[in-house]
N, C-alpha and C positions, 0 to 999 in steps of 0.2 A: 554387440556394438563395440567398435574398436576404441571409442573414447569421444565424449562430447566436450569439445574445447570451445565453448561458447564465449568465455570471458576474453579470449584472445582475438575475437573477430571484429570488435568495434573499438576504435581509439577513444579513450575516455574523454579527451577534450572535444572531439567531434560530437559524440553522443550527448554530452552535457549541453552543448550549444543547441542541438536539435530539440532537446527536452525544454530548455528555457524558451525557445522560440514558440513552441506550442503553448506554454503557459502564458506568454504575452498575448497570444491570440484569444485565449479563453478568459483572460482576466476581466475584461469589461462586462462580461455577460452576467445578468442577474439571475442566479439559480436559487431554487428552493427544493423542497421534497417532491413537488410536482410542477408542471407548467412548461411554458415555451422555452424558458432558460435551460432546462434539462435537455429538451429536444435539440436546441441549438448547440449545446455542448456535445451531445452524441453525434450530431451531424459533422462537427469538426473531427471527431475521432474517426468517423467513417471515411474521411479523406485519407486515412493512413492504414486502416485495417477493415476487413469486411464484417462489420459489427451487425449483429441481429438486434433490432430494437423491438421491445415488447411493451404493450400498453395494457394496463389492468384497470378495469372500470372502478369508479367511485362506488363505495358500498360493499365491495368484495371483502368477505371475511377471511382474514389471514391469521390463523391461530387465535390469539386473544385480542388481535388488533383488527381495525377496519380501514380499508383504503379511504383516505379523506377526500374532500372536495378539492378540485384543482384550483390553484392560485396563480393569477397572473397580474402584472402591474404595468401600467402605461406611464404614469406620471405621479409626482408627489412634490409638494412644496409647503413652506410656511412663508407668508408674506407679512410684512409690517404695515403700519398705517399709511406709509408712503407708497405702498404697492411694490416695494422691493422684496425680492426673494432672498430671505436670510438663510433659508435651508432649501436646497434643490436636489432632488433625487438624481438628476442627470449629472450632477457633479460627483456623487458617490452613491452607489446602490446600497451601501450600508446605512444610509440615512433613514431608511424605513424599516421598522420591525417586520421581519419576515412573516408573511401570512396576515398582515394587517387588513382588516375589513375596510370597505370603502368609507371615506369620510369627506364631507364638505360642509364646513361651518366656520363661524367666527367665534372667537373666545378670548378671554383675558389671558394675560401671561400666567397668572396663578393657575387657571384652569388648564392651560397648555402644559405647564410643568408636570402635571400629573401623568402626562403621556410622553415625557421626554427623558431619555437616558444619556448619561455621560460618564466620564471616568475622571473624577477629581484628581487622583494621584498622577494621571498622565493627561494633562489638560489639552494637549494638541491632538489626541487620538479620538477617533470615532469608534464606539463599541459596536459589536455585532450581536443582535438580539433576535429571537424568534418567538412566535406564539402559534405553533402548529395546531394544537388540539384545544385551544381556548380562544374563542372569538373575541378579539380585542384589536387595538391599534396603537401605534406609537412611532416616535421618531428617535433616532440616535444622532447625537451631535457632539462636537468637542465641548469640553467643559469651558474652555475659553470663550467659545461662541455663546454658550448658554449664559455665562456671566455678563456678556455684553448686551444681551437683549433687554430693552427698556420696557417699562410698564406701558400697557396699551392694549388695543384690540388687534388680534392677529387673524389673518385669513388662512385657514388650514384646508389642504386638499390631499387626499390619497385616492387616486384614480386606479383602483384595483378591482379585481373580480374574484369571487369565491363561489364556484359553481360545480355541478356534477361534471366530471371529466374522466381523466385517467391518471394513473401513476406510470411513469416511463422509466425503463431501465435498459441497459445494453449488455450484450453478452457475445463473446467470441470464443468458439471452441476450435482449437487447432489439433487435429488428430496426430497421434504418434504411432510408434510401433506396437504399443499395447494400449488397452483402454484405460488403465489406471491413470489418474489425473493429478496434476498439480494445479490447485485453484489459487488465483491471484485476484485480489479484490480492492477496489477503491471507491470511496463515497463521492457523490457528485452533487451534493445538495447545498453547498455553500456559495455565496456570491463572490465578490472580489477579495478573496483571501488566497495568497500565492502559495504559502507553505502548507497550511492546513486545507487540503482539498486539491488544489491544482497540481502541486508537485507530484502527488501520488498518481493522479489521472494521467499526466503527461509522461511520467516515467513508465508506467505500465503500457501505455499506448506504444511507445517506441520499443519496449521490450517485446511486445507481441509482434510488432512490425519486423523486427530482426529475427525473431524465432521462425517466421514463415519460411525463410530461405534455408533452414537447417534441418538436418536429419536428427531426430531425437526419439528417445525411448518412450518417455511419458507423453500423454496427451496433456494439453494445457487449456484451462478454462479461465478466461478473463471476464470479470464482472464489474460493471460500472453502474452503481445503483445508489439511490438516495439512502442516507444513513438510517439504520434501524428498520424502518418500514420497507425499504427497498431490499435489503438482504433477507428479511423475513419473507418477503414475497417470493424471492428467488428460491428460498428453502422450501416453501410451501408448494411451489409449482414443480419442484424437482425431487421431492422427497421419495417418490416411488421408483425413480429410474436413474438418477445421477449421483446421489449422495454416496452410495456404496463404492463408487469409483474414485472418490477423493482420498488420496493417500497422503498428500501434503498440502498445506495451504498457508497463504500469507496475505494479511491485510497490509496495505502500504499507504502511509500518509506522513506529512511533515518531514519530507526527505530532502529539502533544499537548503536548510540553514546550517549553521556551523556547529550545532550541538551534537552530543552523543558520539557515535550512533547508539541506538537503544533497541533492544529486542525484548518483547514481552512474550513469555512462553505460552503455549497452548494450555488448555485445561488439563490435558494429560500430563504435562510437565516434562516428560521424557520421550515424547514422540520423536521420530527420526528427524523431522525438521527442526525441533528444538535443539537436538544434539549437533546437527549439521551446521546451523547458523552460529551456535556457540563456538564451534571449532573454527569457522571462517572468521568470526570477529576476533578471536584470540590471536590468530596468526596474521590478520590483515590490519588491525587497528590497535594503536597503543592504548587508547582510552575508549572503552565501550561499556555499556550498562546492560545488564541482564536482569530482568524483572520476572518474578513469578506471576502466574495468571491471577487476575482479579475480575469480577463480573462487572467492571465499569471501564468504559473506554470507547473504542470504535466498534466495527461490526464483528470483530473476533469474538465478542461476547455473545453474539447471536449464533455464529457457527459453532461455538463451544458450549452452547446451552446444553443441559444434561440430556435432553431428548435427541440431540445429534452427536455431541461430543466429538466433533471433527478435529483432526490434528491441524489446527489453524492458529498461527501466532501473529503478532503485530510487529512490523518493522517501521521505525521512525528514527529521526535524529534527536532533536529536542523532544521531550515527552509532552504529549498533549496536555494542555491546561497548566503547564509549569513554566512556560516562557512568557515574559511580559507581553509580547506582541500577540499572543494567542487570542483569537476572536476580536481583533481590533483592526483599524485601518493601517496600523504599523506592520501588519503581515502583508507586505506589499512586494513589488518586484525588486526593491532595493534590499529587502530582508533576505532573499535567497541568492544563490550564486551558481554559475556554471560549474565551478570547481566542486561544490558539495553535491550537486545533482549527479555529476560524473562519478564521484566516490560512492554515492548510494547505489547507482546503477551497477558499479563494479562489484559491490558487496553482494547484491542480489544475483548477479551473473555467476559469481563464485559459488554461491549457495546452490544454484541450479547445476553447476558443474559437479558439485559433490553428490547431489541427489541423483543425477543422471548416471553417475559412474560408481555408485556405492554397491558394488557387487560383492559376493561372497565366494571365496576360492578354497580349494583343497590342495594341500601339498602332496605332490605325487611321489616324493621321496621323504616320508616323514620320520624315518628311523635314522636319527643322527642328522648333522648338518651337511647338506650337499656340498660337494667341492665346487666352489664358484670359479676358482682360478682356471681350472682346465676347460671351463666353458667360455673363458675370456670375459667374464662379467666384471672383474676388477678393472681390466683394461678399458672396458666400455665407458667407464666413468673416470678414468685416470686424468689428472690434471685439472679437473673441475673444482672450483672453489667450494662446492658443496659435496665433494667426494666422500668425506667421512660420514656426513648425514645420509647420503644416498646409499652407502654400504649398510648403515644401520637400518635404513628403510627396507632393504632387501632381507636382512636378517630377521627383523620383526615380522615382515610379511610372510616369510617362510614359516616362522615359528607359530604364528597365530592363524594361518590358513588351514583350519581344521574343519571347515564346513559350518562352524558355529559363530565365527567372528567376521563381520563385514569389514571392508576397507576403512570405513569410518571408525569402527571399533578399534581397529589396529592403530589408526592415526591418533586416536585419543589416548590409548594405552602407551604408545611410544612417544607421544608428545612431538610428533613430526607432522608438518603440513600435509594435508590430504593429497595434494598434487604430487608430492614425492613418493608417497605410498602407492598411489595409483600408477605412477611411472615405473616404480619397482615391480609392481604386479604384472604390468605389461611386458617388461623385460624378462621376468622369470617365466611368464607364460610362453613367450616366444622361444625360450630355451628349454621348453619341455618340463619345467619344474612345477608348474601350477596348472590346474584346470578349474573351470567354473563349477561351483557346487550345483547339484541338480535343483535344489530349492534354496532360496535365499532365507537363511535363518540368522537373525541378528538381534542382539539386545536393543539396537537402535530402532527397530520396527515394532517393538512390543508396545501394546496399548498402554 
């Protein structure tokens, strides 16, 4: 392949606007780990890419887990003695604890408070709470609203259903020149939260959409599944035929805010994707955070569980659980921006650029330094503001192209951006000084 230049194909301001627009469309939908909200979300994604939607029945055993009953909700409110709705699900789908069982009763304020959650330190925000595997019910409201509620009898309704049904997830496989895959995954189980959930969904949707029109070496597998139980379901259903093809993987979430960017390494710690994104962040961002793997977080912990140990990392901006707006109504459309969505998209694009082009070469004139001047290679970059660095890129590429160092290895050793090393390799190859190694042998790809 002559070179995969994906990051240059889409203008950052345009793609950020497209991603934000999809987030706006998805924001009102009430999602959970099962139910019609997930299906509605996948339907929107299918307007952009040919997504395969899978339904897995309640009661299906998934390793140590079981597919739960399906949850849906139509309405919920709390009315005061005047018949006024002081809490209305239709004003914010965060008002109801996810997976709340049906409720219709009258109760005192003291009784009601046992089922109400708020955030005293941020009294204007509504928290996000769930009760997936423990049948209960509850409401989430602002602390200011809770403090304003007067003693009396309240009419409480949660018009929900918890019945046998299915778990739903979406998958899109885009074939490449080889069967080896890059897996990209986002969770789709949160309601109206813009950064945690929707930013990852929308970014990967547009990434898949634009990849469709490109020639690429790797095959790409996009997974949109409910957190934990969804990724485990995909793993269980693909263990026999797809997992061995996954060579690189990335979970994407929280990519629309101003923090970070942050990368959490795979369990392997030095998989090629770990080294590739570390290199991209070093040269693309003045401030970035690199974290070692831990068995807590998003679905990377399922892909990286010891029975699979897939090379899957986590990319985000602010770290999950560490920004104040996390899992609250403050994670809204005002919290994210087109600018930061664009930047996140650009980082992932450059990561793909590295993975697609990280070949290994052999110097055809390894005894001594080849004479570059007589081949016109100095003149080829003369007058360029990066001329000195480009010359060093050629010298490093010649010296380390021994069939044992990939271009990423060379970039790291030389401390030169990958795109300059790649360009140097192409120039040297065109002038008969390099050839591709028969087999890609690289410290980057070691387990």
